[in-house]
C-alpha positions in Angstrom: 20.0 -36.7 12.0 22.0 -32.8 12.9 18.8 -32.0 10.0 16.1 -33.7 12.1 17.5 -32.6 15.2 17.6 -28.7 14.3 13.3 -29.3 12.9 15.1 -29.5 9.3 13.2 -32.2 7.8 11.4 -33.2 4.6 14.6 -35.2 3.1 15.3 -38.8 3.4 18.9 -40.4 3.6 18.8 -43.4 0.9 21.8 -46.7 1.1 23.3 -47.5 -2.6 24.0 -50.6 -2.6 27.3 -51.7 -5.1 24.9 -53.8 -7.7 23.4 -50.2 -8.2 20.2 -51.0 -5.7 19.1 -48.4 -4.1 16.5 -47.8 -0.7 15.6 -46.0 2.2 17.3 -45.6 5.4 15.1 -46.8 8.4 13.8 -43.1 9.2 15.4 -40.9 11.4 12.5 -41.6 14.3 14.5 -44.9 14.8 17.5 -43.4 15.8 16.2 -40.8 18.3 13.7 -43.2 20.0 13.9 -43.7 23.6 11.6 -46.5 23.3 12.7 -50.2 23.6 10.6 -52.9 22.5 11.1 -56.9 24.8 14.0 -58.3 22.5 15.9 -54.3 23.2 15.1 -54.9 27.3 15.6 -58.4 27.6 19.3 -57.6 25.7 20.1 -54.7 26.9 20.6 -56.5 30.4 24.0 -58.2 29.4 25.3 -54.8 28.5 26.9 -54.0 32.3 29.4 -51.8 33.8 32.3 -49.3 31.5 30.6 -49.3 28.3 31.9 -48.5 24.7 28.6 -47.7 22.2 30.0 -48.4 18.6 28.5 -46.2 16.0 26.9 -44.5 18.4 24.5 -42.3 16.0 22.3 -40.1 17.3 23.3 -41.6 20.5 20.3 -44.3 21.6 22.0 -46.2 22.8 24.9 -43.6 25.2 21.6 -41.9 26.2 20.1 -44.6 27.9 23.4 -46.2 29.8 24.2 -43.6 31.0 20.6 -42.8 32.7 21.2 -46.2 34.0 24.7 -44.4 35.8 27.2 -46.3 33.8 30.1 -45.5 32.4 29.4 -44.4 28.2 32.2 -43.7 26.3 30.2 -43.2 22.3 31.9 -43.3 19.4 31.0 -42.4 15.3 33.4 -42.7 11.9 31.2 -39.4 11.2 31.7 -36.1 13.1 27.9 -35.1 12.7 26.9 -37.9 14.7 29.2 -37.3 17.2 27.9 -33.5 17.5 23.9 -34.6 17.8 25.2 -37.2 20.3 26.9 -34.1 22.8 23.8 -31.8 21.9 21.6 -34.2 23.0 23.8 -34.7 26.2 26.0 -37.6 25.8 29.0 -37.3 27.9 31.7 -38.8 26.6 31.7 -38.2 22.4 34.4 -39.0 20.1 34.8 -39.6 15.8 36.7 -42.5 15.6 36.3 -45.6 13.1 36.0 -49.0 15.1 39.0 -50.2 13.8 41.2 -47.4 14.9 39.6 -48.0 18.2 43.4 -48.7 20.6 43.7 -47.8 24.5 43.1 -44.1 24.6 39.6 -44.5 26.3 40.9 -47.9 29.3 39.7 -51.0 29.2 35.7 -51.6 28.7 33.6 -54.4 30.2 30.7 -54.2 27.6 30.4 -53.0 24.1 27.2 -52.1 22.8 26.2 -52.5 18.7 22.5 -51.8 18.3 21.3 -50.7 14.9 22.5 -53.6 13.1 25.8 -52.8 13.9 27.3 -55.9 13.7 28.0 -55.2 10.8 30.5 -52.5 10.9 33.2 -55.3 11.5 32.6 -54.8 7.8 34.0 -58.4 7.0 34.3 -61.7 7.9 37.8 -61.2 7.5 37.9 -58.0 9.2 35.7 -59.0 12.1 38.2 -61.6 13.1 40.6 -59.2 13.3 39.0 -56.6 15.4 37.9 -59.2 18.1 41.5 -60.5 18.3 42.5 -56.6 18.8 39.2 -56.5 21.3 40.6 -58.7 23.4 43.3 -56.8 25.0 40.8 -53.8 25.3 38.4 -55.5 27.4 38.2 -56.8 30.6 37.9 -60.4 31.7 34.3 -61.7 30.9 34.0 -59.1 28.6 30.3 -58.9 27.0 29.2 -57.4 22.8 25.9 -57.2 22.1 25.0 -56.5 18.9 22.7 -56.5 17.2 22.7 -57.8 13.1 20.1 -59.2 10.7 19.7 -63.4 9.8 20.0 -62.6 5.7 18.0 -66.2 5.5 15.1 -65.8 7.1 12.1 -66.1 4.2 10.8 -65.4 2.3 13.9 -63.4 1.3 13.0 -60.7 -2.3 14.6 -61.3 -6.0 17.3 -58.3 -5.5 18.4 -59.5 -2.4 19.0 -63.7 -3.8 20.9 -62.4 -6.5 23.1 -60.4 -4.2 23.5 -63.0 -2.3 24.8 -65.2 -5.4 27.1 -62.1 -6.8 28.8 -62.4 -3.3 29.5 -66.3 -3.7 30.7 -65.6 -7.0 33.5 -62.8 -5.6 34.6 -64.9 -3.0 32.5 -63.4 -0.3 30.1 -64.3 2.1 26.5 -63.6 0.5 25.7 -60.9 3.7 29.1 -59.0 3.2 27.7 -55.9 1.4 29.2 -53.2 -0.1 27.4 -49.7 0.6 27.3 -46.3 0.7 24.7 -43.4 2.6 23.3 -40.7 0.0 21.5 -37.6 1.5 20.8 -34.2 -0.5 24.7 -33.8 -1.9 26.8 -35.8 0.6 27.9 -38.8 -0.4 29.4 -41.0 2.3 32.7 -43.0 0.6 31.8 -47.2 -0.1 32.4 -49.2 3.2 31.6 -52.7 4.0 29.0 -53.9 6.1 28.2 -57.9 7.3 24.7 -59.5 8.3 24.7 -63.0 9.5 23.5 -65.2 10.3 23.9 -67.2 14.0 25.8 -70.2 12.3 28.2 -68.2 10.5 28.6 -65.4 13.2 29.7 -68.8 15.6 32.0 -69.0 12.8 33.6 -65.5 12.7 33.9 -65.6 16.6 35.4 -69.0 17.0 39.6 -69.0 17.8 39.7 -65.3 18.0 38.6 -65.9 22.1 35.2 -65.2 22.0 31.9 -67.1 22.2 28.4 -66.7 21.0 27.3 -67.2 24.2 23.3 -66.4 23.3 20.7 -65.1 20.3 17.8 -63.1 21.2 14.9 -63.3 18.7 13.2 -60.3 17.1 9.4 -62.8 16.9 9.2 -62.7 13.5 12.1 -60.6 12.5 15.1 -61.6 10.7 17.0 -59.4 13.3 18.4 -61.0 16.1 20.3 -60.2 19.4 23.7 -61.0 20.0 25.6 -61.8 23.1 29.0 -62.5 22.2 31.0 -63.5 25.4 35.2 -63.0 25.9 36.6 -66.8 26.5 37.9 -67.2 30.0 35.3 -65.3 31.9 
């Protein structure tokens, strides 16, 4: 992201999965785009009040919300990403893993998890643990607005079907993947990432103090936006 921002182009980030599959990232233009499709525009209506941008990347969501006049705190595990956020004008951006979130930034009305970032919950078990923690770090009526992928959307490529079976054999959900990002000579540590269907998401949030309030589907796409509402609103 920093290379892209400063004009050093020509290298493509790659994502390696723990079964050996390597694929290209979405491309840097996505992370810097100021354009929003109809699904995003509808979903952004549910991001209100004081907002935490989780996995902020290049600050795309945080900058948009700032322009709307919202108080936004952006977090990302990557120091480089936070440097990009600050260079682009994000007012409050901090290096922090999602799982390390605590009360130091105060309570939030909304959490925005764009760019397939529901995956940052990692695994179903960790997601339930984090959702219970988030109850204490959010205001009454808070929402989590998160994008993810329904991996069962057809057609599913053979290499992904094989990985679904591989996951089930080791007691994981089909969409609980383990990956790392490769760029030039850089390698991130291996980390868990999760993609779930709406039915699986409802199962994950059940009993955590949150519920799946609505799904905003993308036409002809496995990607969708989940609006997860805090109970008792």
